[in-house]
C-alpha positions in Angstrom: 67.1 47.3 26.2 64.4 46.9 29.2 62.2 43.8 28.7 60.6 44.0 32.0 57.2 45.2 30.6 56.8 42.4 28.1 57.4 39.8 31.1 54.6 41.4 32.8 52.3 41.3 29.9 53.3 37.7 29.3 52.3 37.0 32.9 48.8 38.6 32.6 48.1 36.8 29.5 48.9 33.3 31.2 46.5 34.2 34.1 43.9 34.9 31.7 44.2 32.0 29.9 43.6 30.2 33.0 40.5 31.8 33.8 38.7 30.8 30.5 38.3 27.3 31.6 36.6 27.9 34.8 34.5 30.8 33.3 33.1 28.1 30.7 32.6 25.6 33.3 30.6 28.1 35.5 28.5 29.0 32.5 27.8 25.3 31.7 26.7 25.1 35.3 24.5 27.8 35.2 22.8 26.5 31.9 22.3 23.1 33.5 20.9 24.3 37.1 20.0 27.9 36.8 18.6 28.5 33.3 14.7 28.3 33.0 13.4 25.0 31.4 11.5 25.6 28.0 7.8 25.1 28.5 6.4 22.6 25.7 2.5 22.3 26.1 2.4 18.5 25.7 -1.1 17.2 25.8 -2.3 13.8 25.9 -2.0 11.4 23.1 -5.2 11.8 20.8 -7.9 9.2 21.0 -8.4 7.2 18.1 -11.4 4.9 17.5 -9.9 1.8 16.0 -13.5 1.1 14.8 -13.0 4.0 12.2 -10.4 1.5 10.2 -12.4 -0.4 7.9 -10.4 -3.1 6.2 -11.9 -4.8 2.9 -11.4 -8.6 2.4 -8.1 -9.0 0.2 -9.0 -9.8 -3.6 -8.7 -13.7 -4.2 -6.6 -15.0 -7.2 -8.5 -17.2 -9.4 -7.4 -20.8 -10.1 -6.5 -22.3 -13.2 -9.0 -23.0 -14.7 -10.8 -20.1 -13.2 -14.3 -20.9 -11.4 -16.9 -18.5 -9.9 -20.0 -19.0 -7.9 -23.2 -18.5 -9.8 -26.5 -19.3 -8.1 -24.4 -21.2 -5.5 -22.9 -23.4 -8.1 -19.2 -23.3 -9.2 -19.0 -22.7 -12.8 -16.0 -22.3 -15.3 -16.0 -19.3 -17.6 -16.4 -21.7 -20.6 -19.5 -23.1 -19.5 -21.3 -20.4 -20.5 -19.0 -18.6 -23.0 -18.9 -21.5 -25.1 -22.6 -21.8 -25.6 -22.8 -18.1 -26.8 -20.7 -15.4 -28.5 -20.3 -12.3 -26.3 -19.3 -8.9 -27.5 -15.7 -8.0 -26.9 -15.9 -4.6 -28.1 -18.4 -2.8 -25.9 -18.9 -3.0 -22.2 -22.2 -1.2 -22.3 -25.6 -3.0 -22.2 -24.3 -6.0 -20.3 -26.7 -8.5 -19.0 -24.2 -10.2 -16.9 -21.2 -9.2 -15.0 -23.0 -6.0 -14.4 -21.1 -5.0 -11.4 -17.9 -4.4 -12.8 -17.0 -0.8 -13.4 -14.2 -0.1 -16.1 -11.8 2.7 -15.0 -8.4 1.4 -16.2 -7.3 4.1 -18.6 -7.5 2.9 -22.3 -8.3 -0.7 -21.1 -12.1 -0.4 -21.4 -13.1 -3.5 -23.2 -12.7 -7.3 -22.0 -10.7 -8.1 -24.8 -7.7 -6.1 -23.6 -7.0 -8.8 -21.2 -9.3 -11.7 -21.9 -8.8 -13.9 -25.0 -11.7 -13.8 -27.2 -11.9 -17.3 -27.9 -10.5 -18.7 -24.8 -12.3 -17.2 -21.8 -10.5 -19.2 -19.4 -7.1 -17.6 -20.3 -5.5 -14.0 -20.4 -3.9 -13.0 -23.5 -0.6 -11.0 -23.8 0.1 -8.7 -26.9 1.9 -11.0 -29.0 -1.2 -13.6 -28.8 0.5 -15.8 -26.1 -2.0 -17.2 -23.6 -1.4 -17.3 -19.9 -3.5 -18.5 -17.0 -5.2 -16.1 -14.2 -2.3 -16.6 -11.8 0.0 -15.3 -14.1 -1.6 -11.9 -14.1 1.3 -9.9 -13.2 3.0 -10.6 -16.7 0.0 -9.2 -18.4 0.1 -6.1 -16.0 3.9 -5.7 -16.8 3.0 -5.0 -20.5 1.9 -1.5 -19.4 3.1 -1.1 -16.0 6.8 -2.3 -16.6 8.5 0.1 -14.0 6.0 -1.0 -11.4 6.5 -4.6 -12.3 10.4 -4.5 -11.7 9.7 -2.8 -8.4 7.5 -5.3 -7.3 9.8 -8.1 -8.4 12.5 -6.4 -6.0 9.8 -5.8 -3.2 9.9 -2.1 -3.1 6.2 -2.4 -4.6 3.2 -4.3 -3.0 3.7 -6.4 0.1 6.0 -9.4 1.0 4.8 -11.8 3.5 6.5 -14.2 5.7 10.2 -13.7 4.7 12.4 -11.5 2.6 14.3 -14.5 1.6 13.0 -16.2 -1.5 14.6 -19.6 -0.5 12.3 -19.1 2.7 9.3 -21.5 2.5 7.5 -18.6 4.3 8.2 -16.2 1.6 5.2 -14.9 -0.5 4.7 -11.7 -2.1 1.3 -10.6 -3.0 0.3 -10.3 -6.6 -0.9 -7.2 -8.7 -4.9 -8.5 -8.4 -4.6 -9.4 -4.6 -4.5 -5.7 -4.0 -5.8 -3.8 -7.1 -9.1 -4.5 -8.7 -7.8 -5.1 -12.4 -10.8 -3.3 -13.7 -10.6 -0.1 -11.6 -7.1 -0.5 -10.0 -6.8 3.0 -8.3 -7.3 3.1 -4.3 -9.8 5.2 -2.9 -8.4 8.0 -0.8 -7.3 7.1 2.6 -7.5 9.6 5.6 -4.3 9.4 7.7 -4.2 8.4 11.3 -3.7 11.3 13.9 -0.1 12.0 14.9 1.0 10.8 18.4 1.5 14.3 19.9 0.4 17.8 18.4 3.1 19.9 20.4 2.3 23.4 19.9 -0.3 22.9 17.1 -3.1 23.0 19.6 -6.0 20.4 19.7 -6.3 18.3 16.6 -9.3 16.3 15.2 -8.9 12.7 16.2 -11.9 11.4 14.0 -10.9 9.6 10.7 -13.5 9.6 7.9 -14.5 5.9 7.2 -12.9 5.1 3.7 -12.0 1.9 2.1 -8.6 1.0 3.4 -5.7 -0.3 1.6 -5.6 -4.2 1.4 -2.0 -4.0 2.2 -2.9 -3.2 5.9 -4.8 -6.6 6.1 -2.8 -9.4 8.2 -1.9 -12.3 6.2 -3.7 -14.6 8.4 -7.1 -12.7 7.4 -9.7 -14.9 5.6 -13.0 -13.9 4.4 -15.7 -15.0 6.9 -18.0 -17.8 6.1 -20.8 -17.3 4.0 -19.4 -13.9 2.9 -20.8 -12.6 -0.4 -18.5 -13.6 -3.2 -18.4 -10.1 -4.9 -16.6 -9.1 -1.6 -13.7 -11.4 -1.9 -13.4 -10.8 -5.7 -11.2 -12.8 -8.3 -7.9 -12.5 -9.7 -7.8 -11.4 -13.3 -10.9 -9.2 -12.5 -13.5 -11.9 -13.3 -16.3 -11.8 -10.6 -19.7 -13.5 -10.7 -21.9 -12.2 -13.3 -19.2 -10.2 -15.1 -18.0 -10.7 -18.4 -14.6 -12.2 -19.2 
């Protein structure tokens, strides 16, 4: 049997295999040096007025016993509440604490959180009394999932260090970010993106809305002489409010 044609075919296939490598190299060189570059219309980074960011003072945690400023004098809650009996079942028709707005679901009465007899204490569902700095335990009764997230650092803000043994470690409590009487944050407009690519001109202005207190640096303090109701108090009691 004559095997000559098969040998010729094998030689031709070998030559073709040797051409595949140079062909791919040539194609790659064409893509690098000859192919047209894509034209992406990159504009300048949108200008943003930092004055449009309006942070508010962080809410302050009340001490134990709690004190508020009334008429430029510091008073404890019981300085007034021990002299008269306040209604704990309604929040309308108030003479004091008129600046407090109740918008906290079913918690629309002072006695939902404040003890009826000891106004300088908060009360849990089982009747246990806790101080105002212990407010997260009170919040945990209804917001258990969020409380566990806060304990682990996935909710809220941690300052100084993530290591609990570090002296600089500090985790903001519920009432340092949320007003306990109206805890929901107002809508916050997002900042403009760094580049718009093919999206065309973008509006760089941001509506002036109340910013989240989480954006306030740890070193921020209220300016001397600032109004007391701007700083607020933990547990929600502010000057002139019931509870």
